N, C-alpha and C positions, 0 to 999 in steps of 0.2 A: 504493500499501499502507500500512499505518496503522504507524507507528512509536510504539514506546512506548520511554522511556528507562529504564533501571535502573542502578545502580552495583555494583560489586563491590569490596570494598576491597582485597586483596592482588591479584586479577590482572586481572580484565578487566573494563572499563566498557562496556557495550552490552546493546542490545534490539532485536527485531524479532519484532511480531505482527502478521501480516498478516489481513486478510480471508480466510474460508474459500475464496471460490468466486474470487477475483480470483488469489491462491494460484495454487490448482489450475488455473485457466486459465493462466496463464503457465508453469507447469513443465510442463503438458500439449502447451502450443504449443511449449516446446522441445525435448520430447520427438520432434513430429513435425517440426520442420523440417529438413530435408535440407542440413547444414554450414555453413547460416545461424548466425549469434549470438542466443545464450540471451537471454532476457529477462530483465532485470537488476534483481531486489528492491531496494527501497532500505533500506541498514543504519545503523541510528545508532550508531558504535561510537566513543563520544567518550574512551576513553582508549586502548586495545590500536591500535586501528584510526587513532587518532591516530600511535602512532608507525608502523604499517604504513604512514601515508599520504607519512610522509619517503622512502618506497621509490619512488613517482611522483611525489616535489615537483621540480620543475627551475625553474630562475631564467630571469629575463626577460633575466639578463645574457646569457644561451646563446643568445638568437634563438630562443625557443620553448620549449613546454611541453613535459614529458616524454614526453605521449602524442603528439605531433608528431614525436617523434625517435625514441620508442624503443614499437615498435609491438606491440601484444599479439596474438603468434602462436599463442593457442588454437586447437587444433582440437577443434570436437566431432564425436563419434559420431552416425551415422545410427542413432540406436535407435528400434524400432519401437515402436509405442503399442498393447502387444498389451493383453485385456480384464485380465491380473493382473497387468501394469505400474501400468494406471489404476487397479485396484483397491488396490495397497497406497500409490500417490500419496494417493489421495483418503481414506482411510481413515488414514493417516499424519499427513495435516492435520486430520483432523476429532478425531483424538485429542489432538493439541497442543491447539486450540481451546478442548477440554475438562480441558483443565489436566492431561492427561497426555503429558507432554513424551518420559518415556524411550520409550514405544513409538512414538512418532513419532521419536526419531531412530535408535532400533535398525533402526525398519524402513527408514528412506532411506540409513542406512549400508549395512545388511545389502546391500541393493537398488543402490547403487553399486556395491559391490564383484562384485556379479552381473551388471550391466550394462555395467560400466565408463565410466560418465555421471558426469562431475567436477561436473554441475549439481546431481544430487543431493547428492553429498559436502557442497557446498558449502550444500544448503538442511539438510543435518542440523547443518553448523557453525553457521549461524544459529538453528538450536533450543538447540543447547547453550548460546551467546552468550547467547540472550536468557532465558534460566532460570538465567545468572551457573555455569555447569558449566564450569570454564576446563578439566579432563583431557580431558573429551568432547571439547570443541571442537577442542580441541590434534591429538586425534586424527581427527577428520574433515576437518580442515584438511591434515592431513599427508597423507590419501587423496587428498584434492583435489588436492593438489600433485603425487602421484604420478601422477595421472589427467591432469593438464593442465601437464605441468613447463613449460610455455612462456607459464605464467596466468601477466602481471603482479600480478593480483590476488590468485591465490592465495598467490603469493611475499609481497606485501604482510601478509597476515594472517600468514601463516607467521613473518616477521621482527617483527613486533608484539610476536606471544609470545615469541621470543627476546629481543626489548628488555627486555622487563618481568620474564625469569627471570635475566637479566642472564648472558645465553649469548653471550658477544662471539665466543668461536672460531668457531660456527654463522654468525654474522652475516659474521665474516672470510671463511669458506670459500663462503657462496653471492657477496658480491660480487667475490671472487677469482674465481669462476667467470665472473661478469658480466661483467666486467673484461676477461678474457682476449676470451670473444668478442663485444668488443666494438669497433666503430672510429669513427674520427674525433669528429664532435660527440656520437655516443652514448657514448662513453667519459667525455667532460669531465660531461656531464650524472648520468651513475652516479657518478663522483666525489661530486658534490654529493649527491646520492641517500645516498652510504654515512653521508657526513658527517652529515647531517642526521638519519638514523636515528641513528647512535650519539651524537650530540649528547643522545639521552635515556634514553642508560645514566644508572645512577646511579651507578657508578665512573667517572668524569669521564677522570682519568689513562688508568685501564686502555683506556679508549675510544677516547683518542686514539693510545696507543701502536698500537691494532690499525688505526686511521687512517693512521699514516705506515707500517704495515707493509705496508698496501694499496696507498698509493700510491708506496712507493719506486722501485717498475719504471718510474713514469711521469713521474718528475718534469723531464722534459725539457719536459713539458707546464706553461705556466702554469697551465692548469686546475688540477692538482693542487697547487699553491701557494697559490692561490684556497680550496680546501677544506680544505686545511691552516690556512691563516689563519683560516678560520671556527673550525675545529675548538681552534684556539690561543687563539681568545677566549672559546670555551665553557668551557675547562680554566680560564680565567683569568690564562694566561700573554700579557699583553696585546705586551712586546716582540715576542714571536716572532709575532704576529698581523700586528703592523705592517709587520713584515720580510719576512712570506710573501706578505703584500698587493702591497708594494711592487713585487714580482717581477712580478706580474699585470699591474700596473698598468704597468711598464716593457714588458711586452709590449702590453698593450693598454690605452693611455692614457686609453680612453676606458669602460672598466670599473664600473659603479655600484657593482655588488656589492664591488668590492677598494675603492673610493674610500670607502666606508659602512664595511667595515672597519677601516679605517684610522682613520676618526673615532669607532667605537665603541670602540676600545682605546686614545683619546688624550684627553687633558686636554681640558675644554671649549676652552680659546684655541684651542691646536693642531687640536683638530676646526675649530674655524669657519676658520682659517686653510687648512687642506687642503682644505674644502670649496669656500670661496671662491673658490681658485685652480682648482679643477677646474670650476666654473660659469662662470670666465672664459674656458674652452677648450670647455664643453660647456652653451652656453646655455640649449638645449633640455632639460636633463636634470633633469623636473620633481621627480621625488624627492628630486631632489642638493639642489635650492636647496628645497624642504619641509623637509629635514632642519638645512641651514644656518639656514632661517628659524627653526625650533624653539630651537636651541641659541642664536640671537642674544635669543632673551626671557631664557634662562635667564641670559646674560650681562648681562642689563638694558640690553640694546644696540635698545631698542625701536623709535626711527627708522630703524634697518636693517631692523630685523622687518616693520615695518609695509611697508617698501616692495619686500623682497621676495616678502609675502604678495600684493602689488598686482600684482607682476607675474607670479605665479603665477595671481590671478584675471584676470589682463589675456588669458592664455593661455588658461583655460579660463573664461567668465564665467558659468557654470552651478557651480562650484565651491563648494557652500554651505559646505563647510570653512575655505575662507578666508574667506569671508563672516563667518563667526561669529568666527573668530580676531582680523580685521581689527575686528569691531564693539568685542572684547574689549580688546583694545589700547588703539582710541580711547575706551572706557569709563575706563582705567585711567589716560588721560590728560585727563579730564574733557571730551573731547572731546563732549559731549551729543549734539550735531545729527547729527555723522558718525556716532558710535557707533549711534543711531537708525536712517540711513539702510541702514546696513549690513545689520542685525536685519531691518527691514523687507524688504528685498532678500531676505534668508533665506528667510521665511516666501513671499514671492512665488515665488521661485523653486521652495520646495518644492510647492506649491500646482502649477505650472505642468509640473511634471515628476511630478505625482501620487507623490510621494514618501512611504510612511509612515514618518518619520521623529518621534521625540519631542522637541518643541520647548519642552518646559520652560525650560530653562536660558534661553532667548531671550526667553521669555514674562515670565520673572521680571528680567531685564535693561531689558527697557523697561519694566515697572511701575518698577521703578529709576528709569529716568530719568525718568516721568511726576511719582514722587514729589520728585525733586529739581525741578522743576517747579513743586512742592506743586498739581498737578491730581491730587488721589486718585480722582477718579471714574475716569478713564482706567486708571489704576492698578489699581484695580477691576477694570475690564474686561480688562485683561492678566493679570491673576490668576487671572481667573475660567475664561480658556481652559486652563487646567492640569487636563489627568485623570488621574485615579487608577490607568486600566489595572486597574481590579477588585483593587487593593491593592497592585500590583507599581511603581507610581510612591514611590518615597522620600520625594522631594521635594513629594509632595501634601499631606501633612499642616501642615507647615511653611508652604507655601503660606496654608493655611488660615489657621492662629495670625499670618500677616500680615495677609490681610484682615479679618479682626478689628480687628487695629491699626490699619487705613487707616480703617475704618469712626467706630473712635474719635478718631481725629485730624479727623474731619468733625463732630464733636460729637455723634455718635451713640454715647454711650457704653451707654446700655441694648441698645440694638440689636447692639452689639459683644458685648455678654455674652450675647444671648440666640442669637446666631451661634455663639460659645461653644458653647454648653447644646446646641446641636443637632448635635454633633460627632460626639457620642458615641463617646470613645476607648476603646479593649480594651487595649492594650499600658499597665503600669507607665507606662514612661516617657512615652509622651501623655497620659497622666493627669496626671502631672508638671507637663507642658508646659502643660496648659491650665489649671490651676491658678495656675503662675506668672504667665501671662501675662493672667487675668482679674485677678489682685491685681495686677499691675501697672498694666491700664488704668484700674483703682478708684483707683491712688496718684493716678496723671495726672490724673484726673478731680476729685483731691482728695476723696477719700472713703475717710481711712486706714481708718476703722472698717469699713467693710464689705471693705478689703482683708484688716484682719487677721481677722474671720472667716473669710475665703475659705482664709488659708493656715492657721487654726485647724484648718479642717474639711482640708485637706491633710494635715498633720500627724497628726489621727487617724486618716486611711487610710494614710500612708505615712511613719510616725515617722523612719524610718533616711534621707531621704532628704535628701542633702547640699544639695539644689538649694532646696528648700523652707525647710530651717532655714536657710540663706544669705539669702532673698529674706526672710526674717520677720525677720531679724538686722537687715537693711538698713532694714526699716520700723520698727522699735525704734529704730535708731539717730537715723532723721528726728526721732523723738519725744522724743529724749534722755534716753531708757529705756536708761541704758548698761551698768546692770548685766546685763540681761536679754540685751542685744546680746552682752554678754564672752560669757555663759554659752553661748550659742546658736553662737558663732564658734569656740570651743572644742570643742563637740561637733561643728558641723562639720570642723574639722580632725580631730578623733580618727575621724571615718567616713570622712573623705578625705584622707589625710596630703599628698597631692600638690595639694591645692587652693591654688594661690598667691592666689585673690581673699582667700580667708578669709583668710591668714596678713597678706596686704596690710592688708585692712579693719580688723583687730584692731590691727596693730601702730599704721595710720594714726590710729587712733581715739586711742590713747593719744597720740601726738605731737602731734594737734591740739589736746588736753587739756592738752598738756604734764605728762603723767603717766608713768610707769611706762619713762623713755627708754630704760633698756638694753634692756627686754623688747622694748621697740616696734621698737628696731634690729635683736633678733635676729630677729624676727619678719617685718620687711620684706625685710631679708637674707637670708632664707629664701624667702621670695618670689620674691626677683630670681634666686635661683639656680634655682630651679623653672622662671622665664619671663625672660630674659636680653632687656631692651631694650624689654621693656616700657612703654610712656611713663607710665602713670600708677604702675607701680610704682615707676620711677626719680622719680617727682615725689616719691611716701611719703616714697623714699631722702631725697630731698636737703630735704625739711622735716623729717624726724627729724634731721638733720644741722643745719641751720639751730638748731633747739629745744636741740641740743649742747652749739650755739656753735662748731661747724666750717662757719664759714664760707664759706671758699674751697671746701672740699668740695659743700657748699652748694650755691653757684651754679654749679658743672662741671656737678653732677647735675641740677638744673634746665633749666640750658639745653639740654643733651643732651635732657632729656625734651620740653621747647619744641619742641626743632629735628624731632623725631619724629613730634610730635602738637602743633600751634599750640591746646593746647585753654583756654578761658577759665579754668579753676580753676589749670591750671600756671601760666598768665599771673600771676594775682590770687599765688602762693606766689613767683616769680621776682620781678616786682615786688617786694615786701617784702624781699627778700634786698636786690637791688639798692637801695631803700628807704635800708636801714639802713647799706649800704656808700657810702653820700653820691651814689650816680650817680639822683639823681632826676629827671632827663630822662627817661630810659630806663625807670624805673620806670612814671611819669605815662603814657607814651607806651604800654605794654604794657597797664596798665588801662583806656586809651582802645580798645585792641583790643579787651581782654577784654568791655568793655560794649557795641561794637557787635555781637559773636559771641553774647552772653546777658544781655540787656539787665537782666531780673531773675536777677542771682546772687548768691546770698545769700551767699556766702565776699565775693565784690568788694564788696558793702556794707558786711561789716561791718568787713571791714581798711581801708576809706576811713573808716569811720566811729570805729575803734580811732584810725587814726592822723590823724584831723582834716586829711585829704584831701580837695579839691573840684578837680574834675576839670573 
């Protein structure tokens, strides 16, 4: 069947619009079957059904799915397919296809009442849902449940509506009956069903009260405490969640859901400790190991995280997620060869499995590795593999800008510009990005006049773009046109009051020229508030402190900046502060490091000339 999604703002989000002949065939087949199961139309219910699906959701922790524990006992009537019934079904479907959903709905609902066939009530509900008529859909679902009281699916849809309407008392009544009629493993599954459904309620506190009321008679079962733990975590009561989950763990030390609940409700350090202890006793618990490894990354314990992901990959050599993560971790440690091996293995595994997965991030990372090796041709080849997926890949456009940059690096500036012009951006943001990229490429090619023309044309089209105004200001700054630069940067601050770069650029310009130092300090401190620990802003702050003769503060800030990013410009400033303090050997060492990193650094050359220093 063909499904078409639609959204409903206040009640339900679902749609179903089947092809006429297929639907008719399915319904007619259902009516002529003798005691067998009805043909199941595929429904796309992305909101109400999402809530309703919780009624059949079970956990691997309970050794099986809900379907395997709770059988659908729906019994279907032996409805004779008379000419009259055939006519009603066909005319209803034709009416629906022609846009007359009301006629189709009324015909099917009336026929369901007459024949007592729940399949027709179900189809009436699907039609109402597809046209966002929640009231009519609920009426049909009520009839469906009445005609098929043992149908899990009918209950599923019904409970979804109850959640949407925050009718917690009705949910309590339904699950109270289900629990009373259940036994053994079935009871445990229903407990989790109730918790998951109630977790979708708007009033979390009231939903938890209902859950606790439901489970009070069953608290001798450890699974009741597991459901309460999950409910408490959803409500935000972490301590209660941990306490309840530990009751489950005491009875079932291998419960993965219980230990995950403890981890969720704990601090990252405590979670890592709990998961590590669990893995020591249950080394084959893959999901727990994955959660543990992820927390280690957050805790910046990269070496340990790599070891855990390697164990996961050892157990499942085709696990592409672990391959990708290990590649990213290796890349973060500048282990380019190892990262490349994992990314290539990722692509090879996808190909072998014929798995349709977007590999954009892998292509970008492989291109980045090639760029680090200055192998721009290979980098281009990797980026060329990134597909737009008909405009559905948000990374595609930025990748094209990056390809233009690579072309320029290969001294093909004109080819890079032509490549940019062929992109034909439509959105304002994309047009602005093209302007910025083209201007930057022209600046790097020592063509400032052409870059200025591009930026001027960009401002004509987008006069209030903070980005173009900022880039134009930086071009003017490089040409010592400081008054025009200052005007543009103040405009950027007005357009984008949270632009730390504009505050920093204007403040640094004053500090570097040793003018308006009080305003410079105010501007840079504002930038630092907006982006704490940005090494370039800390560099500016240290430099203005140096200009204000607050030398100890200047050295502290510049050392902090250089530790965060050992950039040549920061080294030049820190070196001058150290030179003035009499630590000339340290200053010369820093300047030599800066010259190795950036032999053509203008700031370094000017500083050495001004201080009459030869390296």
